[in-house]
N, C-alpha and C positions, 0 to 999 in steps of 0.2 A: 307289440303298440309301436315296438324301435322301428318298425319297418315305414308306419305310417309318414308321408312326407308333413315338413311344417310350411303351414302356408303362411303366408306375409301378405294380407289382404291392407293395400293402401284406401285404410277408411274416410281419410280426411278427402283425396281425389274422389270417392265414390258418395261421400255427404254434400262436395261440393254442386256435383253432375247432377245428383235428384233433385236438389235445391234449386237449382238454378233452370232444371226442368218444369218446377213444381210453381216456382213463385216469377214465371214469365210474363210479361203482360200480354192479354190475350185480345187481340181486336175483336171488338164488337160493331154491330149495325147500331148507325148515330139517326135517327128519324130527323135530326134539327137542321141537319145539313146534307145535301143532296152529292151524290157519286160524280165521280170526276167525269165517268162517261155521259150521264146526264148534261153536264155545264157545257162538254163540249157540242151536243147536238143540239143544244139550247132549246131542252125539252120538246125537242120535235120528232116524230117519226115519218115525215112526210108531209107533202103540200095539205097545210089545213088540218092537219092533226097534230094532237097534243100525245105525247110518251104519259103513262101513269107516270107518280113519285118514285124513284129510286133510290133510297136510303146510304148515306155512306159509312164508309167505315172507321174507329177512331179506337185511340187504344184506350184499355180500362184506364179510371181514372181513383179507382182506389189503391189505397197502397196495401199490400199483401202483407197479412200478419203470422205473423212467425213465434212459436209456444215453445225455447229451447229449458227442458225438463234438466236441472244436474244434479245427479244421484251425487251425495257426500256422507255416504253411509261408512263404515268400519273399514270397511273391503278398498275403497280408494286411498292409493297412497298419493303423497306429496308433487310427484312428477306426472303424474296421470291427470291430477288435478289442473297442473300450470300448462297443459299440454289442451285440458280442455276450456281453458278460459281463453288461452292465446284462439283457438278455432274458433269461439265464439265470438271474437274480438274482427276477425277474418269474416265471417259469414257476415254479420251486419256491415261492415264496409264495402264487402261488392254485392252486396243483393238489396241493399236499401231498402228494407222491408220495415215495418213497425216489427221492435224485440219484447216478450215480455219474458223476461227468466224467471224461473220456478225452480226454488233451491229445496232441498229436502230428502230425509232418508226415509223412514216410517211414517214423519207427517213432515208437513209444508213450513218450513223454516223462514223462510221468505221468499214475498214477490216483486221484484222490481221490474217498471215499464221501461223501455228507451224510444228515443225518437227515432225514426228512420236514418241510418248510417251513423248512429252515433252510440257509441256506448263507452262507458270507461269502468272494465273490471276490478280496477285498481283498489278501491276505495269501497269493493262489497267481500263480506269476510263468509269464506265457505265453508262453514262449521257444522257438523253435524258427530256423525261417528255409530250411529243405532245401527239398527238392524234395517234391511232394505223391504218396502212396502210400494210398488208402485202404482195404486189403486188411489191413494189422497191426491198424490201429484196428478196423475190424469183427469181426475176430477176438477182439481185445482184447472190447470191448464184448461180443460171443458167448455170454463165460465167463462173463459175470453175469448172464446168462438173463433180460432184461430184457421189458416188455410193449411197449415202444415204442422206437425210436431216433431221435434227432434230430440231424442233420451242420449243425452251422453253418459252411461253409467255400465258397467262391467258385467249387465246381464243378470245379476246372483239378487232374484227376489220376485214376489207374487205378483202378477196384473189381474187383477180380478174385473177389471173395466176395459170395454172395449167403444173406444171416444167413436166421434163421427167422422172426423178429419183422419187423412193417411199420418202414419207414425212412422217415422223413422228411428 
């Protein structure tokens, strides 16, 4: 075992990259406005002929929904919990996504919802200390119908639910 190299995965950078890809606005066809090529040709394909309607493209109007689950079991120490809080604040500032924070260990301790781009974690108490079971936390997260779920944990506990959305 001594010959195995120690790996240092920059999980903050990996997390930011994955979330930026998952929550980026995706253009969608808009039937309420024409495409620029249709406008440029003034809807004509030639003399005395009309082109069929060509829809334009617009960015998505829905605010992406993000659920962050925080494990507050006894195996999570204070410095790691501080890193979790700093990372959550950095995510909400960068992504401008609607955030639902689910805090718990073997049961859901607290659920807090924040507007896009705003989170104030200084007033939230990250209290717990029990064992870890991700099933009730994943059930609560699924109730909010997120686009993606992020779990900040040390991965010591069972998860007996497979959510419909991607989980990081």
